[in-house]
C-alpha positions in Angstrom: -36.0 20.9 18.3 -35.7 24.8 17.0 -34.9 26.0 13.7 -31.6 26.3 14.1 -30.3 22.8 15.3 -32.5 21.2 12.6 -30.8 23.6 10.1 -27.2 22.3 11.3 -28.6 18.6 11.4 -29.6 19.0 8.3 -26.3 20.2 6.9 -24.4 17.7 8.6 -26.7 15.3 7.0 -26.0 16.5 3.6 -22.3 16.4 4.0 -22.2 12.9 5.0 -24.5 12.0 2.3 -22.5 13.6 -0.2 -19.5 11.8 1.1 -20.8 8.5 1.1 -21.8 9.1 -2.4 -19.0 10.7 -4.0 -16.9 8.0 -2.5 -19.2 5.1 -4.1 -19.0 7.1 -7.1 -15.1 6.8 -6.8 -15.0 3.3 -5.8 -17.3 2.1 -8.7 -17.5 4.2 -10.9 -13.8 4.0 -11.7 -12.3 0.6 -13.8 -11.7 -2.1 -11.6 -7.5 -3.2 -11.0 -7.8 -3.4 -6.6 0.8 -1.5 -2.4 -0.1 1.9 -2.1 -0.6 4.2 0.5 -3.3 6.8 1.3 -1.8 10.2 0.4 -4.7 12.5 1.1 -5.1 16.0 0.4 -2.0 17.2 -2.3 -1.1 20.7 -0.6 -0.3 21.5 2.8 -3.0 21.3 5.7 -1.4 22.8 8.7 -0.3 26.1 9.8 3.4 26.9 10.7 3.9 24.8 14.1 0.9 23.1 13.9 0.7 19.5 14.9 -1.5 16.7 14.1 -1.9 12.6 14.6 -4.2 10.4 12.8 -4.6 6.9 11.5 -4.2 5.8 8.0 -5.7 2.5 6.3 -6.1 1.2 2.9 -6.1 -2.2 1.1 -4.1 -2.5 -2.3 -3.9 -5.0 -4.8 -0.7 -5.1 -7.6 0.8 -7.1 -10.2 4.9 -6.8 -9.6 7.5 -8.1 -12.1 10.0 -10.9 -10.3 13.3 -10.7 -12.8 16.9 -11.3 -12.0 15.7 -14.4 -10.7 18.6 -16.7 -9.4 18.2 -20.3 -7.9 20.9 -21.5 -5.5 20.7 -25.5 -4.5 23.5 -26.7 -2.1 24.1 -29.5 0.7 26.6 -28.3 3.2 30.2 -29.6 2.5 29.2 -31.4 -0.5 27.2 -29.5 -3.2 26.6 -26.4 -3.9 25.3 -24.8 -7.6 23.1 -21.8 -9.1 21.5 -21.0 -12.0 19.2 -17.8 -13.8 15.4 -18.2 -13.1 13.1 -16.8 -16.0 11.1 -13.4 -14.9 7.3 -13.8 -14.0 4.1 -11.8 -12.4 3.4 -12.0 -9.0 -0.4 -11.2 -9.5 -2.6 -9.8 -7.3 -0.3 -8.9 -4.4 -3.0 -8.1 -2.0 -1.8 -5.4 1.1 -3.8 -4.4 3.9 -1.9 -1.5 5.6 -2.1 0.2 9.1 -0.3 3.5 10.2 -0.1 5.7 12.8 0.3 9.4 11.6 2.4 11.9 12.9 2.4 15.6 11.2 3.8 19.1 11.6 3.6 22.1 10.0 6.8 23.8 8.7 5.3 26.6 7.1 1.9 27.5 6.1 2.7 25.9 3.0 4.6 22.9 4.0 4.2 20.4 6.1 6.5 17.1 6.5 4.6 13.7 8.5 5.7 10.3 9.7 4.2 7.1 9.6 4.5 4.2 11.7 2.7 0.9 11.4 2.4 -2.6 10.1 1.0 -4.3 6.9 0.0 -7.6 6.2 -0.1 -9.3 2.3 -1.5 -12.0 0.6 -0.7 -13.7 -2.5 -1.4 -17.0 -4.1 -0.5 -19.6 -7.1 1.8 -17.2 -8.8 5.0 -18.7 -7.9 4.6 -22.9 -8.9 1.1 -22.9 -10.2 0.4 -25.6 -7.8 -2.7 -23.6 -6.1 -0.2 -22.2 -3.1 -1.5 -19.2 -1.0 0.9 -17.4 1.0 -0.8 -15.6 3.8 1.8 -12.9 5.6 1.8 -11.8 9.7 1.3 -8.6 10.3 5.2 -7.2 10.4 6.6 -3.5 10.8 6.2 -0.7 8.2 7.3 3.0 8.2 6.8 6.0 5.5 7.6 9.6 5.9 6.7 12.9 3.0 6.0 16.2 3.0 3.2 18.1 1.1 3.4 21.5 -0.2 0.7 24.5 -1.3 1.8 26.3 -4.5 -1.1 28.5 -5.2 -3.9 29.0 -3.1 -7.1 31.4 -4.2 -10.4 31.3 -1.7 -11.9 27.9 -2.6 -8.9 26.5 -4.6 -5.2 25.1 -3.5 -3.0 23.3 -5.7 -0.3 21.4 -4.4 1.7 18.2 -4.9 3.1 15.6 -1.8 6.3 13.3 -2.0 5.8 10.0 0.4 7.8 7.3 0.6 7.5 3.5 2.7 9.1 0.6 3.1 7.4 -2.5 3.8 8.4 -6.3 5.0 6.3 -9.1 4.5 7.1 -12.7 6.4 5.1 -15.8 6.2 4.9 -19.6 4.7 4.0 -21.3 1.3 2.2 -24.0 0.9 0.0 -25.8 -1.8 -2.7 -27.6 -0.1 -3.0 -29.7 -2.9 1.0 -31.1 -2.9 1.1 -34.6 -0.8 2.6 -34.9 2.1 5.0 -37.4 1.2 6.6 -35.5 -1.8 6.8 -31.7 -0.3 7.2 -32.1 3.6 7.3 -28.6 4.6 6.7 -25.2 3.2 8.5 -22.5 1.6 9.7 -19.7 3.7 8.7 -16.1 2.5 10.6 -12.9 3.0 9.5 -9.8 1.0 10.7 -6.7 1.4 9.2 -3.4 -0.7 9.9 0.2 -1.2 7.6 2.4 -2.4 7.6 6.0 -3.4 4.5 8.0 -4.6 5.0 11.7 -6.0 1.1 13.4 -6.6 0.1 17.0 -7.7 -3.0 18.3 -8.0 -5.9 20.6 -7.0 -8.6 21.1 -4.0 -11.3 22.5 -4.0 -14.0 23.3 -1.3 -17.4 22.2 -2.6 -19.0 23.5 0.2 -18.8 24.0 3.4 -16.4 21.3 5.5 -16.4 18.7 2.0 -13.1 19.1 0.0 -12.7 17.2 -2.9 -9.0 16.3 -4.6 -7.2 14.2 -7.4 -5.1 14.9 -10.0 -2.1 12.5 -11.5 0.4 10.5 -9.6 3.6 8.3 -10.0 4.5 5.1 -8.1 7.5 3.7 -8.3 7.9 0.1 -6.5 11.9 -1.1 -5.9 11.9 -4.7 -3.6 12.9 -8.5 -3.0 11.3 -11.9 -3.0 13.3 -14.7 -0.7 11.9 -17.9 -1.2 13.7 -20.7 0.8 13.2 -24.4 0.9 14.8 -27.3 2.5 14.1 -30.9 2.4 15.6 -34.5 3.1 16.4 -36.1 -0.1 17.6 -39.6 -0.9 20.3 -40.3 -4.1 20.2 -43.5 -6.5 23.4 -45.1 -3.5 20.2 -45.0 -0.6 22.2 -41.9 0.8 19.9 -39.4 2.8 21.3 -35.8 2.8 19.5 -32.4 3.4 19.3 -30.1 0.5 18.7 -26.4 0.4 17.0 -24.4 -2.3 16.8 -20.8 -2.2 15.0 -18.3 -5.0 15.8 -15.0 -5.0 13.8 -12.4 -7.1 13.9 -8.7 -7.5 10.8 -6.9 -7.8 9.4 -4.4 -9.2 5.9 -2.5 -10.4 4.4 -3.1 -14.0 3.0 0.5 -14.3 4.2 3.5 -12.9 1.9 6.4 -13.9 -2.3 6.3 -12.6 -4.6 8.6 -11.2 -6.2 9.6 -7.9 -9.2 11.1 -6.6 -10.9 11.6 -2.9 -13.2 13.5 -0.6 -12.6 14.9 2.9 -14.8 15.6 5.6 -14.3 18.0 8.2 -16.1 16.6 11.0 -15.3 19.3 14.0 -13.3 22.0 13.6 -9.9 20.6 14.0 -10.9 16.8 12.7 -11.3 15.4 9.5 -12.0 12.1 7.4 -10.9 11.3 4.5 -11.6 8.9 2.0 -9.6 8.0 -1.4 -8.9 5.7 -4.6 -5.9 5.4 -6.7 -5.7 3.6 -9.9 -2.5 2.5 -12.2 -2.7 -0.1 -14.9 -1.1 -2.3 -12.5 -2.4 -1.7 -8.8 -5.0 0.2 -7.1 -6.2 1.6 -3.6 -8.9 2.1 -1.3 -8.0 4.2 1.6 -9.6 5.9 4.6 -7.9 8.4 7.0 -8.9 10.3 10.1 -6.8 12.9 11.5 -6.8 15.6 14.4 -5.0 18.8 14.1 -3.9 21.1 17.4 
């Protein structure tokens, strides 16, 4: 191996080693709190007329407040009653998301992107406190956003971004320890969540092909949770009837502000890989993405 090749290999090894080290600091040096989406650089990264395609993945965990609850019990043709439910906290709602990310440079200072993919959610023992567990299927997710560069000078960029996502989670909820005789079926759960993230911050080229970025961000969550359960009941006159119970809550995140930090490695001239950590008072996210520009 000649000296030039050895120098290139050493440089690449240093870059990869730095990124791994930085990501370990990000993941383990910040208080652990583990549905947020990966944001990437808080500034435009495409030239005017340039396209990008990439893959995003994130794992997040958050606590959501369930409020404005209503229970509706009915038997077709004979019984129909509704009443309010107390607010509660849906704890440790874990979400895994995967997206295909398509980007376009509107100008050298502004880019827009579209995400299409899927998400799956999981939580347990929050609704009925009976060791129940919800493990949803992979369902459709979509998102979009824009990034802008406000200031650029040599190795420093300052910018911002806004992104919106919509996710749906369907599945069943059933406590394993409840006797089948008394609880013959499972609750059907449907969750819809809309999230908005707005971030600002600097991006700095720490060394050739290695960027670090971070700053504050605002996170807004709005959604609904519906729980439906139907079963046969026998009254005191030994008459059997089919009763349906529907539960509905509005959903929102307890905390709305947080911070993020990430690093990006240029793998090739038009290919980059980034890793990121986000944290609010009620949620956290670890994400990664790879992107090709053309």
